[in-house]
PDB file with SEQRES, HELIX, SHEET and CRYST1 records, atoms N, CA, C and O in Angstrom:
SEQRES   1 A   57  MET LYS THR LYS ASN ILE VAL THR ALA MET GLY VAL ILE          
SEQRES   2 A   57  LEU VAL ALA ILE ALA ALA PHE LYS THR SER VAL ILE GLY          
SEQRES   3 A   57  TYR TYR PRO SER GLU MET VAL TRP ILE ILE PRO LEU TYR          
SEQRES   4 A   57  LEU ILE GLY ILE VAL VAL ALA LEU VAL GLY ARG LYS MET          
SEQRES   5 A   57  ALA ALA GLY LYS PRO                                          
HELIX    1 AA1 THR A    3  PHE A   20  1                                  18    
HELIX    2 AA2 LYS A   21  ILE A   25  3                                   5    
HELIX    3 AA3 PRO A   29  GLU A   31  5                                   3    
HELIX    4 AA4 MET A   32  LYS A   51  1                                  20    
CRYST1    1.000    1.000    1.000  90.00  90.00  90.00 P 1           1          
ATOM      1  N   MET A   1      69.908 103.840 103.016  1.00  0.00           N  
ATOM      2  CA  MET A   1      71.086 104.545 102.528  1.00  0.00           C  
ATOM      3  C   MET A   1      70.714 105.378 101.311  1.00  0.00           C  
ATOM      4  O   MET A   1      69.831 105.015 100.533  1.00  0.00           O  
ATOM      5  N   LYS A   2      71.379 106.459 101.170  1.00  0.00           N  
ATOM      6  CA  LYS A   2      71.098 107.337 100.042  1.00  0.00           C  
ATOM      7  C   LYS A   2      71.779 106.810  98.781  1.00  0.00           C  
ATOM      8  O   LYS A   2      72.809 106.140  98.850  1.00  0.00           O  
ATOM      9  N   THR A   3      71.196 107.117  97.649  1.00  0.00           N  
ATOM     10  CA  THR A   3      71.729 106.676  96.362  1.00  0.00           C  
ATOM     11  C   THR A   3      73.150 107.174  96.157  1.00  0.00           C  
ATOM     12  O   THR A   3      73.990 106.462  95.608  1.00  0.00           O  
ATOM     13  N   LYS A   4      73.414 108.384  96.593  1.00  0.00           N  
ATOM     14  CA  LYS A   4      74.751 108.968  96.448  1.00  0.00           C  
ATOM     15  C   LYS A   4      75.797 108.092  97.140  1.00  0.00           C  
ATOM     16  O   LYS A   4      76.861 107.833  96.578  1.00  0.00           O  
ATOM     17  N   ASN A   5      75.498 107.642  98.347  1.00  0.00           N  
ATOM     18  CA  ASN A   5      76.440 106.804  99.091  1.00  0.00           C  
ATOM     19  C   ASN A   5      76.602 105.428  98.456  1.00  0.00           C  
ATOM     20  O   ASN A   5      77.699 104.870  98.450  1.00  0.00           O  
ATOM     21  N   ILE A   6      75.526 104.888  97.928  1.00  0.00           N  
ATOM     22  CA  ILE A   6      75.584 103.567  97.299  1.00  0.00           C  
ATOM     23  C   ILE A   6      76.453 103.611  96.049  1.00  0.00           C  
ATOM     24  O   ILE A   6      77.286 102.728  95.844  1.00  0.00           O  
ATOM     25  N   VAL A   7      76.270 104.624  95.217  1.00  0.00           N  
ATOM     26  CA  VAL A   7      77.052 104.747  93.984  1.00  0.00           C  
ATOM     27  C   VAL A   7      78.526 104.948  94.313  1.00  0.00           C  
ATOM     28  O   VAL A   7      79.392 104.345  93.678  1.00  0.00           O  
ATOM     29  N   THR A   8      78.815 105.785  95.295  1.00  0.00           N  
ATOM     30  CA  THR A   8      80.202 106.008  95.699  1.00  0.00           C  
ATOM     31  C   THR A   8      80.819 104.716  96.222  1.00  0.00           C  
ATOM     32  O   THR A   8      81.959 104.397  95.886  1.00  0.00           O  
ATOM     33  N   ALA A   9      80.087 103.979  97.031  1.00  0.00           N  
ATOM     34  CA  ALA A   9      80.591 102.716  97.574  1.00  0.00           C  
ATOM     35  C   ALA A   9      80.863 101.703  96.464  1.00  0.00           C  
ATOM     36  O   ALA A   9      81.845 100.964  96.530  1.00  0.00           O  
ATOM     37  N   MET A  10      80.007 101.662  95.447  1.00  0.00           N  
ATOM     38  CA  MET A  10      80.237 100.740  94.327  1.00  0.00           C  
ATOM     39  C   MET A  10      81.546 101.064  93.620  1.00  0.00           C  
ATOM     40  O   MET A  10      82.306 100.156  93.282  1.00  0.00           O  
ATOM     41  N   GLY A  11      81.817 102.336  93.395  1.00  0.00           N  
ATOM     42  CA  GLY A  11      83.060 102.738  92.750  1.00  0.00           C  
ATOM     43  C   GLY A  11      84.277 102.379  93.580  1.00  0.00           C  
ATOM     44  O   GLY A  11      85.277 101.895  93.050  1.00  0.00           O  
ATOM     45  N   VAL A  12      84.194 102.616  94.879  1.00  0.00           N  
ATOM     46  CA  VAL A  12      85.313 102.297  95.770  1.00  0.00           C  
ATOM     47  C   VAL A  12      85.546 100.790  95.810  1.00  0.00           C  
ATOM     48  O   VAL A  12      86.693 100.344  95.847  1.00  0.00           O  
ATOM     49  N   ILE A  13      84.484 100.010  95.805  1.00  0.00           N  
ATOM     50  CA  ILE A  13      84.624  98.552  95.814  1.00  0.00           C  
ATOM     51  C   ILE A  13      85.289  98.066  94.530  1.00  0.00           C  
ATOM     52  O   ILE A  13      86.135  97.174  94.579  1.00  0.00           O  
ATOM     53  N   LEU A  14      84.925  98.633  93.387  1.00  0.00           N  
ATOM     54  CA  LEU A  14      85.564  98.241  92.125  1.00  0.00           C  
ATOM     55  C   LEU A  14      87.059  98.541  92.137  1.00  0.00           C  
ATOM     56  O   LEU A  14      87.863  97.719  91.697  1.00  0.00           O  
ATOM     57  N   VAL A  15      87.429  99.706  92.635  1.00  0.00           N  
ATOM     58  CA  VAL A  15      88.851 100.056  92.719  1.00  0.00           C  
ATOM     59  C   VAL A  15      89.557  99.128  93.701  1.00  0.00           C  
ATOM     60  O   VAL A  15      90.690  98.714  93.453  1.00  0.00           O  
ATOM     61  N   ALA A  16      88.905  98.797  94.807  1.00  0.00           N  
ATOM     62  CA  ALA A  16      89.513  97.905  95.792  1.00  0.00           C  
ATOM     63  C   ALA A  16      89.731  96.507  95.219  1.00  0.00           C  
ATOM     64  O   ALA A  16      90.746  95.873  95.508  1.00  0.00           O  
ATOM     65  N   ILE A  17      88.798  96.024  94.416  1.00  0.00           N  
ATOM     66  CA  ILE A  17      88.958  94.709  93.783  1.00  0.00           C  
ATOM     67  C   ILE A  17      90.152  94.726  92.840  1.00  0.00           C  
ATOM     68  O   ILE A  17      90.969  93.804  92.849  1.00  0.00           O  
ATOM     69  N   ALA A  18      90.254  95.765  92.033  1.00  0.00           N  
ATOM     70  CA  ALA A  18      91.379  95.860  91.099  1.00  0.00           C  
ATOM     71  C   ALA A  18      92.703  95.976  91.844  1.00  0.00           C  
ATOM     72  O   ALA A  18      93.691  95.359  91.447  1.00  0.00           O  
ATOM     73  N   ALA A  19      92.734  96.756  92.915  1.00  0.00           N  
ATOM     74  CA  ALA A  19      93.967  96.916  93.691  1.00  0.00           C  
ATOM     75  C   ALA A  19      94.353  95.610  94.368  1.00  0.00           C  
ATOM     76  O   ALA A  19      95.532  95.258  94.402  1.00  0.00           O  
ATOM     77  N   PHE A  20      93.387  94.895  94.901  1.00  0.00           N  
ATOM     78  CA  PHE A  20      93.663  93.608  95.540  1.00  0.00           C  
ATOM     79  C   PHE A  20      94.209  92.615  94.527  1.00  0.00           C  
ATOM     80  O   PHE A  20      95.155  91.879  94.810  1.00  0.00           O  
ATOM     81  N   LYS A  21      93.613  92.600  93.355  1.00  0.00           N  
ATOM     82  CA  LYS A  21      94.059  91.670  92.316  1.00  0.00           C  
ATOM     83  C   LYS A  21      95.488  91.972  91.888  1.00  0.00           C  
ATOM     84  O   LYS A  21      96.290  91.051  91.731  1.00  0.00           O  
ATOM     85  N   THR A  22      95.818  93.237  91.697  1.00  0.00           N  
ATOM     86  CA  THR A  22      97.153  93.569  91.197  1.00  0.00           C  
ATOM     87  C   THR A  22      98.217  93.475  92.275  1.00  0.00           C  
ATOM     88  O   THR A  22      99.341  93.071  91.980  1.00  0.00           O  
ATOM     89  N   SER A  23      97.907  93.830  93.509  1.00  0.00           N  
ATOM     90  CA  SER A  23      98.956  93.891  94.527  1.00  0.00           C  
ATOM     91  C   SER A  23      99.086  92.620  95.351  1.00  0.00           C  
ATOM     92  O   SER A  23     100.206  92.217  95.666  1.00  0.00           O  
ATOM     93  N   VAL A  24      98.000  91.983  95.706  1.00  0.00           N  
ATOM     94  CA  VAL A  24      98.058  90.824  96.594  1.00  0.00           C  
ATOM     95  C   VAL A  24      98.130  89.516  95.811  1.00  0.00           C  
ATOM     96  O   VAL A  24      99.005  88.686  96.057  1.00  0.00           O  
ATOM     97  N   ILE A  25      97.224  89.340  94.886  1.00  0.00           N  
ATOM     98  CA  ILE A  25      97.164  88.082  94.146  1.00  0.00           C  
ATOM     99  C   ILE A  25      98.212  88.038  93.042  1.00  0.00           C  
ATOM    100  O   ILE A  25      98.762  86.977  92.745  1.00  0.00           O  
ATOM    101  N   GLY A  26      98.484  89.175  92.441  1.00  0.00           N  
ATOM    102  CA  GLY A  26      99.400  89.211  91.302  1.00  0.00           C  
ATOM    103  C   GLY A  26      98.616  89.088  90.006  1.00  0.00           C  
ATOM    104  O   GLY A  26      97.421  88.789  90.015  1.00  0.00           O  
ATOM    105  N   TYR A  27      99.291  89.318  88.903  1.00  0.00           N  
ATOM    106  CA  TYR A  27      98.595  89.292  87.624  1.00  0.00           C  
ATOM    107  C   TYR A  27      99.565  88.940  86.509  1.00  0.00           C  
ATOM    108  O   TYR A  27     100.778  89.112  86.629  1.00  0.00           O  
ATOM    109  N   TYR A  28      98.999  88.450  85.436  1.00  0.00           N  
ATOM    110  CA  TYR A  28      99.743  88.223  84.204  1.00  0.00           C  
ATOM    111  C   TYR A  28      99.517  89.435  83.307  1.00  0.00           C  
ATOM    112  O   TYR A  28      98.469  90.075  83.400  1.00  0.00           O  
ATOM    113  N   PRO A  29     100.472  89.766  82.442  1.00  0.00           N  
ATOM    114  CA  PRO A  29     100.281  90.929  81.559  1.00  0.00           C  
ATOM    115  C   PRO A  29      99.008  90.849  80.719  1.00  0.00           C  
ATOM    116  O   PRO A  29      98.426  91.882  80.387  1.00  0.00           O  
ATOM    117  N   SER A  30      98.577  89.660  80.378  1.00  0.00           N  
ATOM    118  CA  SER A  30      97.358  89.538  79.569  1.00  0.00           C  
ATOM    119  C   SER A  30      96.110  89.957  80.348  1.00  0.00           C  
ATOM    120  O   SER A  30      95.090  90.279  79.737  1.00  0.00           O  
ATOM    121  N   GLU A  31      96.168  89.961  81.675  1.00  0.00           N  
ATOM    122  CA  GLU A  31      95.015  90.355  82.485  1.00  0.00           C  
ATOM    123  C   GLU A  31      94.841  91.866  82.570  1.00  0.00           C  
ATOM    124  O   GLU A  31      93.805  92.341  83.036  1.00  0.00           O  
ATOM    125  N   MET A  32      95.828  92.621  82.133  1.00  0.00           N  
ATOM    126  CA  MET A  32      95.720  94.077  82.191  1.00  0.00           C  
ATOM    127  C   MET A  32      94.599  94.593  81.295  1.00  0.00           C  
ATOM    128  O   MET A  32      94.153  95.730  81.448  1.00  0.00           O  
ATOM    129  N   VAL A  33      94.144  93.762  80.364  1.00  0.00           N  
ATOM    130  CA  VAL A  33      93.047  94.144  79.472  1.00  0.00           C  
ATOM    131  C   VAL A  33      91.781  94.430  80.278  1.00  0.00           C  
ATOM    132  O   VAL A  33      90.990  95.284  79.878  1.00  0.00           O  
ATOM    133  N   TRP A  34      91.568  93.749  81.390  1.00  0.00           N  
ATOM    134  CA  TRP A  34      90.377  94.019  82.192  1.00  0.00           C  
ATOM    135  C   TRP A  34      90.687  94.697  83.522  1.00  0.00           C  
ATOM    136  O   TRP A  34      89.775  95.232  84.152  1.00  0.00           O  
ATOM    137  N   ILE A  35      91.939  94.692  83.971  1.00  0.00           N  
ATOM    138  CA  ILE A  35      92.264  95.345  85.241  1.00  0.00           C  
ATOM    139  C   ILE A  35      92.281  96.870  85.087  1.00  0.00           C  
ATOM    140  O   ILE A  35      91.737  97.580  85.933  1.00  0.00           O  
ATOM    141  N   ILE A  36      92.894  97.373  84.025  1.00  0.00           N  
ATOM    142  CA  ILE A  36      92.945  98.829  83.817  1.00  0.00           C  
ATOM    143  C   ILE A  36      91.541  99.415  83.649  1.00  0.00           C  
ATOM    144  O   ILE A  36      91.238 100.420  84.292  1.00  0.00           O  
ATOM    145  N   PRO A  37      90.672  98.835  82.816  1.00  0.00           N  
ATOM    146  CA  PRO A  37      89.300  99.370  82.746  1.00  0.00           C  
ATOM    147  C   PRO A  37      88.557  99.285  84.080  1.00  0.00           C  
ATOM    148  O   PRO A  37      87.724 100.141  84.378  1.00  0.00           O  
ATOM    149  N   LEU A  38      88.852  98.257  84.886  1.00  0.00           N  
ATOM    150  CA  LEU A  38      88.203  98.152  86.195  1.00  0.00           C  
ATOM    151  C   LEU A  38      88.598  99.320  87.093  1.00  0.00           C  
ATOM    152  O   LEU A  38      87.757  99.876  87.800  1.00  0.00           O  
ATOM    153  N   TYR A  39      89.878  99.691  87.066  1.00  0.00           N  
ATOM    154  CA  TYR A  39      90.328 100.879  87.795  1.00  0.00           C  
ATOM    155  C   TYR A  39      89.600 102.126  87.288  1.00  0.00           C  
ATOM    156  O   TYR A  39      89.074 102.907  88.081  1.00  0.00           O  
ATOM    157  N   LEU A  40      89.572 102.306  85.971  1.00  0.00           N  
ATOM    158  CA  LEU A  40      88.967 103.510  85.394  1.00  0.00           C  
ATOM    159  C   LEU A  40      87.478 103.605  85.698  1.00  0.00           C  
ATOM    160  O   LEU A  40      86.985 104.664  86.085  1.00  0.00           O  
ATOM    161  N   ILE A  41      86.764 102.498  85.525  1.00  0.00           N  
ATOM    162  CA  ILE A  41      85.326 102.498  85.796  1.00  0.00           C  
ATOM    163  C   ILE A  41      85.062 102.771  87.275  1.00  0.00           C  
ATOM    164  O   ILE A  41      84.150 103.523  87.618  1.00  0.00           O  
ATOM    165  N   GLY A  42      85.859 102.160  88.146  1.00  0.00           N  
ATOM    166  CA  GLY A  42      85.687 102.389  89.580  1.00  0.00           C  
ATOM    167  C   GLY A  42      85.904 103.832  89.969  1.00  0.00           C  
ATOM    168  O   GLY A  42      85.147 104.385  90.767  1.00  0.00           O  
ATOM    169  N   ILE A  43      86.938 104.450  89.411  1.00  0.00           N  
ATOM    170  CA  ILE A  43      87.219 105.852  89.728  1.00  0.00           C  
ATOM    171  C   ILE A  43      86.102 106.753  89.214  1.00  0.00           C  
ATOM    172  O   ILE A  43      85.661 107.661  89.918  1.00  0.00           O  
ATOM    173  N   VAL A  44      85.643 106.504  87.990  1.00  0.00           N  
ATOM    174  CA  VAL A  44      84.575 107.330  87.414  1.00  0.00           C  
ATOM    175  C   VAL A  44      83.287 107.181  88.221  1.00  0.00           C  
ATOM    176  O   VAL A  44      82.622 108.175  88.512  1.00  0.00           O  
ATOM    177  N   VAL A  45      82.933 105.955  88.581  1.00  0.00           N  
ATOM    178  CA  VAL A  45      81.701 105.737  89.348  1.00  0.00           C  
ATOM    179  C   VAL A  45      81.796 106.402  90.721  1.00  0.00           C  
ATOM    180  O   VAL A  45      80.827 107.003  91.186  1.00  0.00           O  
ATOM    181  N   ALA A  46      82.959 106.299  91.371  1.00  0.00           N  
ATOM    182  CA  ALA A  46      83.122 106.944  92.677  1.00  0.00           C  
ATOM    183  C   ALA A  46      83.012 108.464  92.559  1.00  0.00           C  
ATOM    184  O   ALA A  46      82.387 109.109  93.401  1.00  0.00           O  
ATOM    185  N   LEU A  47      83.612 109.032  91.524  1.00  0.00           N  
ATOM    186  CA  LEU A  47      83.527 110.484  91.338  1.00  0.00           C  
ATOM    187  C   LEU A  47      82.107 110.928  91.017  1.00  0.00           C  
ATOM    188  O   LEU A  47      81.653 111.960  91.513  1.00  0.00           O  
ATOM    189  N   VAL A  48      81.406 110.165  90.196  1.00  0.00           N  
ATOM    190  CA  VAL A  48      80.012 110.498  89.884  1.00  0.00           C  
ATOM    191  C   VAL A  48      79.169 110.437  91.153  1.00  0.00           C  
ATOM    192  O   VAL A  48      78.313 111.292  91.382  1.00  0.00           O  
ATOM    193  N   GLY A  49      79.415 109.429  91.969  1.00  0.00           N  
ATOM    194  CA  GLY A  49      78.681 109.316  93.227  1.00  0.00           C  
ATOM    195  C   GLY A  49      78.929 110.490  94.153  1.00  0.00           C  
ATOM    196  O   GLY A  49      78.006 110.956  94.820  1.00  0.00           O  
ATOM    197  N   ARG A  50      80.148 110.971  94.204  1.00  0.00           N  
ATOM    198  CA  ARG A  50      80.470 112.112  95.067  1.00  0.00           C  
ATOM    199  C   ARG A  50      79.856 113.402  94.540  1.00  0.00           C  
ATOM    200  O   ARG A  50      79.522 114.289  95.325  1.00  0.00           O  
ATOM    201  N   LYS A  51      79.701 113.520  93.221  1.00  0.00           N  
ATOM    202  CA  LYS A  51      79.183 114.754  92.626  1.00  0.00           C  
ATOM    203  C   LYS A  51      77.663 114.770  92.507  1.00  0.00           C  
ATOM    204  O   LYS A  51      77.084 115.791  92.137  1.00  0.00           O  
ATOM    205  N   MET A  52      77.012 113.650  92.817  1.00  0.00           N  
ATOM    206  CA  MET A  52      75.554 113.606  92.716  1.00  0.00           C  
ATOM    207  C   MET A  52      74.927 114.570  93.718  1.00  0.00           C  
ATOM    208  O   MET A  52      75.478 114.838  94.786  1.00  0.00           O  
ATOM    209  N   ALA A  53      73.776 115.074  93.345  1.00  0.00           N  
ATOM    210  CA  ALA A  53      73.062 115.971  94.251  1.00  0.00           C  
ATOM    211  C   ALA A  53      72.577 115.182  95.459  1.00  0.00           C  
ATOM    212  O   ALA A  53      72.129 114.042  95.337  1.00  0.00           O  
ATOM    213  N   ALA A  54      72.672 115.796  96.603  1.00  0.00           N  
ATOM    214  CA  ALA A  54      72.211 115.139  97.830  1.00  0.00           C  
ATOM    215  C   ALA A  54      70.688 115.085  97.826  1.00  0.00           C  
ATOM    216  O   ALA A  54      70.023 116.002  97.346  1.00  0.00           O  
ATOM    217  N   GLY A  55      70.155 114.010  98.361  1.00  0.00           N  
ATOM    218  CA  GLY A  55      68.710 113.872  98.439  1.00  0.00           C  
ATOM    219  C   GLY A  55      68.120 114.820  99.474  1.00  0.00           C  
ATOM    220  O   GLY A  55      68.839 115.352 100.319  1.00  0.00           O  
ATOM    221  N   LYS A  56      66.826 115.025  99.407  1.00  0.00           N  
ATOM    222  CA  LYS A  56      66.166 115.900 100.373  1.00  0.00           C  
ATOM    223  C   LYS A  56      66.185 115.231 101.746  1.00  0.00           C  
ATOM    224  O   LYS A  56      65.995 114.019 101.847  1.00  0.00           O  
ATOM    225  N   PRO A  57      66.411 116.001 102.788  1.00  0.00           N  
ATOM    226  CA  PRO A  57      66.464 115.410 104.144  1.00  0.00           C  
ATOM    227  C   PRO A  57      65.119 114.936 104.635  1.00  0.00           C  
ATOM    228  O   PRO A  57      65.014 114.423 105.749  1.00  0.00           O  
TER     229      PRO A  57                                                      
END                                                                             
């Protein structure tokens, strides 16, 4: 697999974990301290992965 796809997948997985935690499992307000950064980091990593230069074929 190319590095670009791996980085994008990592970002999507982080966002999916945060979404699963907030929507399915539920959360306490005190947990928002780490859930919001998890969303932000996941989105940034996914965007960086999408913008990375494609490897040589």
